[in-house]
N, CA, C and O atoms as a GROMACS GRO file, in nm:
protein
  480
    1MET      N    1   1.178   0.661  -1.352
    1MET     CA    2   1.046   0.685  -1.404
    1MET      C    3   0.945   0.665  -1.291
    1MET      O    4   0.959   0.572  -1.212
    2SER      N    5   0.848   0.750  -1.282
    2SER     CA    6   0.746   0.736  -1.178
    2SER      C    7   0.616   0.688  -1.241
    2SER      O    8   0.598   0.690  -1.363
    3THR      N    9   0.527   0.647  -1.156
    3THR     CA   10   0.398   0.595  -1.201
    3THR      C   11   0.310   0.708  -1.250
    3THR      O   12   0.300   0.814  -1.187
    4ARG      N   13   0.246   0.686  -1.363
    4ARG     CA   14   0.156   0.786  -1.420
    4ARG      C   15   0.020   0.783  -1.350
    4ARG      O   16  -0.027   0.675  -1.313
    5PRO      N   17  -0.041   0.897  -1.330
    5PRO     CA   18  -0.175   0.900  -1.267
    5PRO      C   19  -0.277   0.815  -1.344
    5PRO      O   20  -0.368   0.760  -1.283
    6GLN      N   21  -0.262   0.804  -1.475
    6GLN     CA   22  -0.355   0.723  -1.555
    6GLN      C   23  -0.347   0.576  -1.515
    6GLN      O   24  -0.448   0.505  -1.517
    7THR      N   25  -0.228   0.530  -1.479
    7THR     CA   26  -0.213   0.392  -1.434
    7THR      C   27  -0.294   0.368  -1.307
    7THR      O   28  -0.360   0.266  -1.293
    8ILE      N   29  -0.288   0.464  -1.215
    8ILE     CA   30  -0.363   0.452  -1.090
    8ILE      C   31  -0.513   0.450  -1.119
    8ILE      O   32  -0.587   0.370  -1.062
    9GLU      N   33  -0.558   0.539  -1.206
    9GLU     CA   34  -0.700   0.543  -1.242
    9GLU      C   35  -0.746   0.411  -1.303
    9GLU      O   36  -0.851   0.358  -1.267
   10ASP      N   37  -0.665   0.357  -1.395
   10ASP     CA   38  -0.700   0.231  -1.460
   10ASP      C   39  -0.704   0.116  -1.360
   10ASP      O   40  -0.794   0.032  -1.365
   11LEU      N   41  -0.607   0.112  -1.270
   11LEU     CA   42  -0.601   0.005  -1.171
   11LEU      C   43  -0.719   0.014  -1.074
   11LEU      O   44  -0.782  -0.088  -1.045
   12MET      N   45  -0.749   0.133  -1.026
   12MET     CA   46  -0.861   0.150  -0.934
   12MET      C   47  -0.995   0.116  -1.003
   12MET      O   48  -1.086   0.064  -0.939
   13ASP      N   49  -1.004   0.147  -1.132
   13ASP     CA   50  -1.126   0.113  -1.207
   13ASP      C   51  -1.138  -0.039  -1.221
   13ASP      O   52  -1.246  -0.094  -1.205
   14ALA      N   53  -1.027  -0.106  -1.250
   14ALA     CA   54  -1.029  -0.252  -1.266
   14ALA      C   55  -1.062  -0.322  -1.135
   14ALA      O   56  -1.121  -0.430  -1.135
   15LEU      N   57  -1.023  -0.260  -1.023
   15LEU     CA   58  -1.042  -0.321  -0.892
   15LEU      C   59  -1.159  -0.259  -0.815
   15LEU      O   60  -1.164  -0.268  -0.693
   16ARG      N   61  -1.252  -0.197  -0.886
   16ARG     CA   62  -1.364  -0.126  -0.822
   16ARG      C   63  -1.453  -0.217  -0.740
   16ARG      O   64  -1.526  -0.169  -0.653
   17ASP      N   65  -1.449  -0.350  -0.765
   17ASP     CA   66  -1.531  -0.444  -0.688
   17ASP      C   67  -1.471  -0.478  -0.552
   17ASP      O   68  -1.527  -0.558  -0.478
   18LEU      N   69  -1.358  -0.417  -0.519
   18LEU     CA   70  -1.291  -0.444  -0.392
   18LEU      C   71  -1.314  -0.325  -0.299
   18LEU      O   72  -1.244  -0.224  -0.310
   19PRO      N   73  -1.411  -0.335  -0.206
   19PRO     CA   74  -1.439  -0.222  -0.117
   19PRO      C   75  -1.323  -0.197  -0.020
   19PRO      O   76  -1.253  -0.289   0.021
   20GLY      N   77  -1.305  -0.072   0.014
   20GLY     CA   78  -1.202  -0.035   0.111
   20GLY      C   79  -1.064  -0.018   0.050
   20GLY      O   80  -0.966  -0.009   0.123
   21LEU      N   81  -1.055  -0.013  -0.083
   21LEU     CA   82  -0.926   0.002  -0.151
   21LEU      C   83  -0.898   0.150  -0.174
   21LEU      O   84  -0.986   0.224  -0.218
   22SER      N   85  -0.776   0.192  -0.144
   22SER     CA   86  -0.737   0.332  -0.168
   22SER      C   87  -0.589   0.338  -0.199
   22SER      O   88  -0.514   0.242  -0.177
   23THR      N   89  -0.547   0.453  -0.250
   23THR     CA   90  -0.405   0.474  -0.282
   23THR      C   91  -0.358   0.601  -0.214
   23THR      O   92  -0.436   0.690  -0.180
   24ARG      N   93  -0.228   0.608  -0.196
   24ARG     CA   94  -0.166   0.729  -0.142
   24ARG      C   95  -0.032   0.747  -0.214
   24ARG      O   96   0.048   0.654  -0.225
   25LYS      N   97  -0.010   0.867  -0.261
   25LYS     CA   98   0.114   0.897  -0.330
   25LYS      C   99   0.227   0.907  -0.228
   25LYS      O  100   0.215   0.975  -0.126
   26MET      N  101   0.337   0.838  -0.258
   26MET     CA  102   0.452   0.838  -0.168
   26MET      C  103   0.580   0.838  -0.252
   26MET      O  104   0.603   0.747  -0.331
   27PHE      N  105   0.661   0.938  -0.234
   27PHE     CA  106   0.792   0.946  -0.299
   27PHE      C  107   0.784   0.932  -0.451
   27PHE      O  108   0.871   0.871  -0.512
   28GLY      N  109   0.681   0.987  -0.512
   28GLY     CA  110   0.665   0.980  -0.657
   28GLY      C  111   0.600   0.852  -0.704
   28GLY      O  112   0.569   0.839  -0.823
   29GLU      N  113   0.578   0.758  -0.615
   29GLU     CA  114   0.511   0.633  -0.646
   29GLU      C  115   0.386   0.624  -0.559
   29GLU      O  116   0.345   0.723  -0.500
   30TYR      N  117   0.325   0.506  -0.550
   30TYR     CA  118   0.200   0.493  -0.477
   30TYR      C  119   0.200   0.370  -0.387
   30TYR      O  120   0.262   0.268  -0.418
   31ALA      N  121   0.130   0.381  -0.276
   31ALA     CA  122   0.102   0.267  -0.189
   31ALA      C  123  -0.046   0.234  -0.206
   31ALA      O  124  -0.129   0.324  -0.218
   32LEU      N  125  -0.077   0.105  -0.207
   32LEU     CA  126  -0.214   0.059  -0.221
   32LEU      C  127  -0.259   0.006  -0.086
   32LEU      O  128  -0.195  -0.083  -0.029
   33TYR      N  129  -0.368   0.059  -0.035
   33TYR     CA  130  -0.420   0.024   0.098
   33TYR      C  131  -0.550  -0.055   0.083
   33TYR      O  132  -0.633  -0.026  -0.003
   34LEU      N  133  -0.564  -0.154   0.170
   34LEU     CA  134  -0.690  -0.228   0.181
   34LEU      C  135  -0.718  -0.245   0.329
   34LEU      O  136  -0.635  -0.300   0.402
   35GLN      N  137  -0.833  -0.199   0.373
   35GLN     CA  138  -0.871  -0.204   0.515
   35GLN      C  139  -0.768  -0.134   0.603
   35GLN      O  140  -0.742  -0.179   0.715
   36GLY      N  141  -0.710  -0.026   0.553
   36GLY     CA  142  -0.612   0.050   0.629
   36GLY      C  143  -0.473  -0.011   0.633
   36GLY      O  144  -0.386   0.038   0.706
   37LYS      N  145  -0.450  -0.117   0.557
   37LYS     CA  146  -0.321  -0.186   0.556
   37LYS      C  147  -0.255  -0.168   0.420
   37LYS      O  148  -0.321  -0.175   0.316
   38VAL      N  149  -0.124  -0.145   0.419
   38VAL     CA  150  -0.051  -0.137   0.292
   38VAL      C  151  -0.036  -0.278   0.240
   38VAL      O  152   0.032  -0.361   0.300
   39VAL      N  153  -0.101  -0.307   0.127
   39VAL     CA  154  -0.098  -0.441   0.070
   39VAL      C  155  -0.012  -0.451  -0.055
   39VAL      O  156   0.027  -0.561  -0.096
   40ALA      N  157   0.018  -0.336  -0.116
   40ALA     CA  158   0.096  -0.338  -0.240
   40ALA      C  159   0.155  -0.201  -0.266
   40ALA      O  160   0.115  -0.101  -0.207
   41LEU      N  161   0.251  -0.199  -0.356
   41LEU     CA  162   0.310  -0.074  -0.403
   41LEU      C  163   0.292  -0.068  -0.554
   41LEU      O  164   0.288  -0.171  -0.621
   42ILE      N  165   0.280   0.052  -0.606
   42ILE     CA  166   0.272   0.071  -0.750
   42ILE      C  167   0.392   0.157  -0.786
   42ILE      O  168   0.397   0.275  -0.752
   43CYS      N  169   0.487   0.097  -0.853
   43CYS     CA  170   0.612   0.165  -0.889
   43CYS      C  171   0.639   0.144  -1.037
   43CYS      O  172   0.626   0.033  -1.089
   44ASP      N  173   0.677   0.250  -1.104
   44ASP     CA  174   0.706   0.243  -1.248
   44ASP      C  175   0.593   0.176  -1.326
   44ASP      O  176   0.617   0.096  -1.416
   45ASP      N  177   0.469   0.209  -1.289
   45ASP     CA  178   0.349   0.159  -1.356
   45ASP      C  179   0.327   0.009  -1.340
   45ASP      O  180   0.254  -0.050  -1.419
   46LEU      N  181   0.389  -0.054  -1.240
   46LEU     CA  182   0.371  -0.196  -1.214
   46LEU      C  183   0.319  -0.216  -1.072
   46LEU      O  184   0.351  -0.139  -0.981
   47LEU      N  185   0.239  -0.319  -1.053
   47LEU     CA  186   0.183  -0.353  -0.922
   47LEU      C  187   0.273  -0.456  -0.854
   47LEU      O  188   0.300  -0.563  -0.909
   48TYR      N  189   0.319  -0.422  -0.734
   48TYR     CA  190   0.404  -0.511  -0.653
   48TYR      C  191   0.328  -0.544  -0.525
   48TYR      O  192   0.308  -0.457  -0.440
   49ILE      N  193   0.286  -0.670  -0.512
   49ILE     CA  194   0.207  -0.713  -0.398
   49ILE      C  195   0.299  -0.772  -0.291
   49ILE      O  196   0.395  -0.842  -0.323
   50LYS      N  197   0.269  -0.743  -0.165
   50LYS     CA  198   0.348  -0.798  -0.056
   50LYS      C  199   0.344  -0.952  -0.063
   50LYS      O  200   0.237  -1.009  -0.082
   51PRO      N  201   0.458  -1.016  -0.048
   51PRO     CA  202   0.462  -1.162  -0.063
   51PRO      C  203   0.428  -1.237   0.066
   51PRO      O  204   0.514  -1.304   0.124
   52THR      N  205   0.306  -1.226   0.110
   52THR     CA  206   0.263  -1.298   0.230
   52THR      C  207   0.231  -1.443   0.191
   52THR      O  208   0.213  -1.471   0.073
   53PRO      N  209   0.223  -1.533   0.287
   53PRO     CA  210   0.189  -1.672   0.254
   53PRO      C  211   0.057  -1.684   0.176
   53PRO      O  212   0.047  -1.764   0.083
   54GLY      N  213  -0.042  -1.607   0.215
   54GLY     CA  214  -0.170  -1.613   0.145
   54GLY      C  215  -0.160  -1.568   0.000
   54GLY      O  216  -0.218  -1.631  -0.089
   55ALA      N  217  -0.089  -1.461  -0.024
   55ALA     CA  218  -0.073  -1.411  -0.161
   55ALA      C  219   0.007  -1.509  -0.246
   55ALA      O  220  -0.025  -1.530  -0.363
   56LEU      N  221   0.110  -1.569  -0.187
   56LEU     CA  222   0.190  -1.667  -0.261
   56LEU      C  223   0.109  -1.791  -0.294
   56LEU      O  224   0.136  -1.858  -0.395
   57ALA      N  225   0.010  -1.824  -0.212
   57ALA     CA  226  -0.077  -1.938  -0.240
   57ALA      C  227  -0.176  -1.906  -0.353
   57ALA      O  228  -0.217  -1.995  -0.427
   58VAL      N  229  -0.213  -1.780  -0.365
   58VAL     CA  230  -0.310  -1.739  -0.466
   58VAL      C  231  -0.246  -1.725  -0.604
   58VAL      O  232  -0.305  -1.765  -0.704
   59VAL      N  233  -0.127  -1.668  -0.609
   59VAL     CA  234  -0.060  -1.641  -0.736
   59VAL      C  235   0.031  -1.758  -0.770
   59VAL      O  236   0.132  -1.780  -0.704
   60ALA      N  237  -0.006  -1.834  -0.873
   60ALA     CA  238   0.074  -1.949  -0.914
   60ALA      C  239   0.199  -1.902  -0.988
   60ALA      O  240   0.191  -1.819  -1.078
   61ALA      N  241   0.314  -1.955  -0.950
   61ALA     CA  242   0.443  -1.923  -1.013
   61ALA      C  243   0.462  -1.772  -1.028
   61ALA      O  244   0.474  -1.722  -1.139
   62PRO      N  245   0.465  -1.699  -0.914
   62PRO     CA  246   0.475  -1.553  -0.923
   62PRO      C  247   0.612  -1.506  -0.971
   62PRO      O  248   0.714  -1.570  -0.947
   63THR      N  249   0.610  -1.395  -1.039
   63THR     CA  250   0.734  -1.326  -1.076
   63THR      C  251   0.771  -1.239  -0.957
   63THR      O  252   0.692  -1.154  -0.915
   64MET      N  253   0.890  -1.259  -0.904
   64MET     CA  254   0.934  -1.183  -0.788
   64MET      C  255   1.036  -1.078  -0.832
   64MET      O  256   1.127  -1.107  -0.909
   65ALA      N  257   1.019  -0.956  -0.781
   65ALA     CA  258   1.109  -0.847  -0.814
   65ALA      C  259   1.096  -0.738  -0.709
   65ALA      O  260   0.990  -0.725  -0.648
   66PRO      N  261   1.202  -0.660  -0.686
   66PRO     CA  262   1.191  -0.549  -0.591
   66PRO      C  263   1.120  -0.431  -0.657
   66PRO      O  264   1.145  -0.401  -0.774
   67PRO      N  265   1.031  -0.364  -0.584
   67PRO     CA  266   0.960  -0.249  -0.642
   67PRO      C  267   1.051  -0.128  -0.665
   67PRO      O  268   1.022  -0.044  -0.750
   68TYR      N  269   1.160  -0.121  -0.590
   68TYR     CA  270   1.257  -0.012  -0.605
   68TYR      C  271   1.392  -0.065  -0.559
   68TYR      O  272   1.397  -0.164  -0.487
   69PRO      N  273   1.502   0.000  -0.599
   69PRO     CA  274   1.634  -0.050  -0.562
   69PRO      C  275   1.650  -0.060  -0.410
   69PRO      O  276   1.619   0.034  -0.336
   70GLY      N  277   1.700  -0.174  -0.365
   70GLY     CA  278   1.724  -0.196  -0.223
   70GLY      C  279   1.605  -0.255  -0.149
   70GLY      O  280   1.618  -0.288  -0.031
   71ALA      N  281   1.491  -0.269  -0.214
   71ALA     CA  282   1.372  -0.326  -0.149
   71ALA      C  283   1.374  -0.478  -0.156
   71ALA      O  284   1.443  -0.537  -0.239
   72LYS      N  285   1.298  -0.540  -0.066
   72LYS     CA  286   1.280  -0.685  -0.071
   72LYS      C  287   1.192  -0.719  -0.191
   72LYS      O  288   1.116  -0.636  -0.239
   73ASN      N  289   1.204  -0.843  -0.238
   73ASN     CA  290   1.122  -0.887  -0.351
   73ASN      C  291   0.974  -0.889  -0.314
   73ASN      O  292   0.936  -0.926  -0.203
   74HIS      N  293   0.892  -0.850  -0.409
   74HIS     CA  294   0.747  -0.854  -0.399
   74HIS      C  295   0.695  -0.934  -0.518
   74HIS      O  296   0.770  -0.964  -0.611
   75ILE      N  297   0.569  -0.969  -0.513
   75ILE     CA  298   0.505  -1.035  -0.627
   75ILE      C  299   0.475  -0.926  -0.730
   75ILE      O  300   0.398  -0.834  -0.703
   76CYS      N  301   0.535  -0.937  -0.846
   76CYS     CA  302   0.515  -0.837  -0.952
   76CYS      C  303   0.405  -0.888  -1.045
   76CYS      O  304   0.425  -0.985  -1.118
   77LEU      N  305   0.290  -0.822  -1.041
   77LEU     CA  306   0.178  -0.859  -1.129
   77LEU      C  307   0.174  -0.762  -1.246
   77LEU      O  308   0.109  -0.657  -1.240
   78GLU      N  309   0.243  -0.798  -1.352
   78GLU     CA  310   0.245  -0.712  -1.470
   78GLU      C  311   0.109  -0.707  -1.539
   78GLU      O  312   0.075  -0.607  -1.602
   79ALA      N  313   0.033  -0.815  -1.528
   79ALA     CA  314  -0.098  -0.822  -1.594
   79ALA      C  315  -0.212  -0.801  -1.495
   79ALA      O  316  -0.317  -0.863  -1.507
   80ALA      N  317  -0.192  -0.712  -1.396
   80ALA     CA  318  -0.295  -0.689  -1.294
   80ALA      C  319  -0.425  -0.641  -1.356
   80ALA      O  320  -0.533  -0.676  -1.308
   81LEU      N  321  -0.417  -0.561  -1.461
   81LEU     CA  322  -0.538  -0.510  -1.525
   81LEU      C  323  -0.606  -0.616  -1.610
   81LEU      O  324  -0.727  -0.610  -1.633
   82ASP      N  325  -0.528  -0.715  -1.658
   82ASP     CA  326  -0.584  -0.820  -1.743
   82ASP      C  327  -0.660  -0.925  -1.662
   82ASP      O  328  -0.749  -0.991  -1.716
   83ASP      N  329  -0.625  -0.942  -1.536
   83ASP     CA  330  -0.690  -1.043  -1.452
   83ASP      C  331  -0.726  -0.982  -1.316
   83ASP      O  332  -0.662  -1.013  -1.216
   84PRO      N  333  -0.827  -0.895  -1.313
   84PRO     CA  334  -0.862  -0.829  -1.187
   84PRO      C  335  -0.908  -0.927  -1.079
   84PRO      O  336  -0.889  -0.899  -0.960
   85ASP      N  337  -0.967  -1.040  -1.116
   85ASP     CA  338  -1.012  -1.137  -1.015
   85ASP      C  339  -0.892  -1.195  -0.939
   85ASP      O  340  -0.898  -1.209  -0.817
   86LEU      N  341  -0.786  -1.228  -1.009
   86LEU     CA  342  -0.664  -1.278  -0.944
   86LEU      C  343  -0.604  -1.170  -0.856
   86LEU      O  344  -0.562  -1.197  -0.743
   87THR      N  345  -0.600  -1.048  -0.906
   87THR     CA  346  -0.543  -0.936  -0.831
   87THR      C  347  -0.623  -0.912  -0.703
   87THR      O  348  -0.564  -0.894  -0.596
   88ILE      N  349  -0.754  -0.912  -0.713
   88ILE     CA  350  -0.840  -0.892  -0.596
   88ILE      C  351  -0.818  -1.004  -0.494
   88ILE      O  352  -0.809  -0.978  -0.374
   89ALA      N  353  -0.811  -1.128  -0.540
   89ALA     CA  354  -0.790  -1.241  -0.450
   89ALA      C  355  -0.656  -1.229  -0.378
   89ALA      O  356  -0.647  -1.256  -0.259
   90ALA      N  357  -0.552  -1.188  -0.451
   90ALA     CA  358  -0.419  -1.173  -0.391
   90ALA      C  359  -0.418  -1.060  -0.289
   90ALA      O  360  -0.360  -1.074  -0.181
   91LEU      N  361  -0.481  -0.948  -0.320
   91LEU     CA  362  -0.485  -0.834  -0.228
   91LEU      C  363  -0.564  -0.869  -0.102
   91LEU      O  364  -0.526  -0.830   0.008
   92ARG      N  365  -0.674  -0.942  -0.118
   92ARG     CA  366  -0.752  -0.986   0.000
   92ARG      C  367  -0.670  -1.079   0.087
   92ARG      O  368  -0.677  -1.072   0.210
   93ALA      N  369  -0.592  -1.168   0.024
   93ALA     CA  370  -0.508  -1.260   0.099
   93ALA      C  371  -0.401  -1.185   0.179
   93ALA      O  372  -0.373  -1.220   0.294
   94VAL      N  373  -0.342  -1.083   0.119
   94VAL     CA  374  -0.242  -1.003   0.189
   94VAL      C  375  -0.306  -0.933   0.309
   94VAL      O  376  -0.251  -0.936   0.419
   95ALA      N  377  -0.420  -0.871   0.288
   95ALA     CA  378  -0.488  -0.800   0.397
   95ALA      C  379  -0.523  -0.896   0.511
   95ALA      O  380  -0.514  -0.859   0.628
   96ALA      N  381  -0.562  -1.018   0.477
   96ALA     CA  382  -0.596  -1.116   0.581
   96ALA      C  383  -0.471  -1.159   0.658
   96ALA      O  384  -0.479  -1.188   0.777
   97ASP      N  385  -0.357  -1.165   0.591
   97ASP     CA  386  -0.232  -1.208   0.655
   97ASP      C  387  -0.169  -1.101   0.744
   97ASP      O  388  -0.098  -1.134   0.839
   98LEU      N  389  -0.194  -0.975   0.714
   98LEU     CA  390  -0.129  -0.866   0.787
   98LEU      C  391  -0.202  -0.836   0.918
   98LEU      O  392  -0.324  -0.851   0.926
   99PRO      N  393  -0.128  -0.792   1.020
   99PRO     CA  394  -0.194  -0.754   1.145
   99PRO      C  395  -0.274  -0.626   1.127
   99PRO      O  396  -0.253  -0.550   1.032
  100GLU      N  397  -0.366  -0.603   1.218
  100GLU     CA  398  -0.445  -0.480   1.214
  100GLU      C  399  -0.351  -0.361   1.236
  100GLU      O  400  -0.254  -0.371   1.311
  101PRO      N  401  -0.379  -0.248   1.170
  101PRO     CA  402  -0.294  -0.130   1.190
  101PRO      C  403  -0.305  -0.082   1.335
  101PRO      O  404  -0.411  -0.090   1.397
  102LYS      N  405  -0.193  -0.033   1.387
  102LYS     CA  406  -0.192   0.020   1.523
  102LYS      C  407  -0.271   0.150   1.527
  102LYS      O  408  -0.260   0.232   1.436
  103PRO      N  409  -0.351   0.169   1.631
  103PRO     CA  410  -0.424   0.296   1.640
  103PRO      C  411  -0.327   0.411   1.664
  103PRO      O  412  -0.223   0.394   1.728
  104LYS      N  413  -0.362   0.525   1.611
  104LYS     CA  414  -0.278   0.643   1.629
  104LYS      C  415  -0.285   0.688   1.774
  104LYS      O  416  -0.391   0.686   1.837
  105ALA      N  417  -0.170   0.728   1.826
  105ALA     CA  418  -0.164   0.777   1.964
  105ALA      C  419  -0.235   0.912   1.972
  105ALA      O  420  -0.225   0.992   1.879
  106PRO      N  421  -0.305   0.937   2.081
  106PRO     CA  422  -0.370   1.067   2.094
  106PRO      C  423  -0.264   1.176   2.107
  106PRO      O  424  -0.155   1.151   2.158
  107PRO      N  425  -0.295   1.295   2.061
  107PRO     CA  426  -0.195   1.402   2.070
  107PRO      C  427  -0.163   1.435   2.215
  107PRO      O  428  -0.250   1.432   2.302
  108LYS      N  429  -0.038   1.465   2.238
  108LYS     CA  430   0.005   1.500   2.374
  108LYS      C  431  -0.048   1.638   2.410
  108LYS      O  432  -0.047   1.728   2.326
  109PRO      N  433  -0.095   1.656   2.533
  109PRO     CA  434  -0.143   1.790   2.572
  109PRO      C  435  -0.026   1.887   2.579
  109PRO      O  436   0.086   1.850   2.616
  110LYS      N  437  -0.054   2.009   2.543
  110LYS     CA  438   0.049   2.112   2.548
  110LYS      C  439   0.074   2.151   2.693
  110LYS      O  440  -0.018   2.160   2.774
  111ALA      N  441   0.200   2.174   2.722
  111ALA     CA  442   0.236   2.218   2.857
  111ALA      C  443   0.193   2.364   2.874
  111ALA      O  444   0.199   2.442   2.779
  112PRO      N  445   0.149   2.400   2.993
  112PRO     CA  446   0.109   2.540   3.013
  112PRO      C  447   0.233   2.630   2.999
  112PRO      O  448   0.345   2.586   3.028
  113PRO      N  449   0.214   2.753   2.955
  113PRO     CA  450   0.328   2.842   2.938
  113PRO      C  451   0.394   2.870   3.074
  113PRO      O  452   0.328   2.877   3.178
  114LYS      N  453   0.524   2.885   3.068
  114LYS     CA  454   0.600   2.916   3.190
  114LYS      C  455   0.573   3.060   3.229
  114LYS      O  456   0.563   3.147   3.143
  115PRO      N  457   0.562   3.086   3.359
  115PRO     CA  458   0.539   3.225   3.403
  115PRO      C  459   0.661   3.310   3.372
  115PRO      O  460   0.775   3.264   3.382
  116ARG      N  461   0.636   3.433   3.336
  116ARG     CA  462   0.746   3.527   3.306
  116ARG      C  463   0.797   3.586   3.437
  116ARG      O  464   0.722   3.610   3.532
  117LYS      N  465   0.926   3.608   3.438
  117LYS     CA  466   0.988   3.672   3.553
  117LYS      C  467   0.965   3.822   3.542
  117LYS      O  468   0.977   3.881   3.435
  118ALA      N  469   0.934   3.881   3.654
  118ALA     CA  470   0.914   4.028   3.656
  118ALA      C  471   1.047   4.098   3.645
  118ALA      O  472   1.147   4.055   3.703
  119LYS      N  473   1.048   4.211   3.569
  119LYS     CA  474   1.171   4.289   3.557
  119LYS      C  475   1.186   4.378   3.679
  119LYS      O  476   1.089   4.436   3.728
  120ALA      N  477   1.308   4.387   3.727
  120ALA     CA  478   1.333   4.467   3.846
  120ALA      C  479   1.362   4.609   3.815
  120ALA      O  480   1.385   4.689   3.906
   0.00000   0.00000   0.00000
């Protein structure tokens, strides 16, 4: 099952007080970005926050679960819409714990075309 667009709309509406928050669809699910950093995943209509030390300090007795098969455990906030203040605090803590995103490398210049050999 994939995440419904309505879930994303509801979550973004609940977290509207958090500037710099955006989503990107990935593999039928979504990544949640804050300040250009991936801070959470939204899979099967559930919010999975990266388990950084700051987020673990904010969320008391977190439920840990993998967002998809084979993934590491994340903090699963099933009631993210019910407590947006907790969700915002946890997402801010994750963003503070993560390093700044690496700048994109400038595009490589194209090599000039090779000269053609003259036909004899």
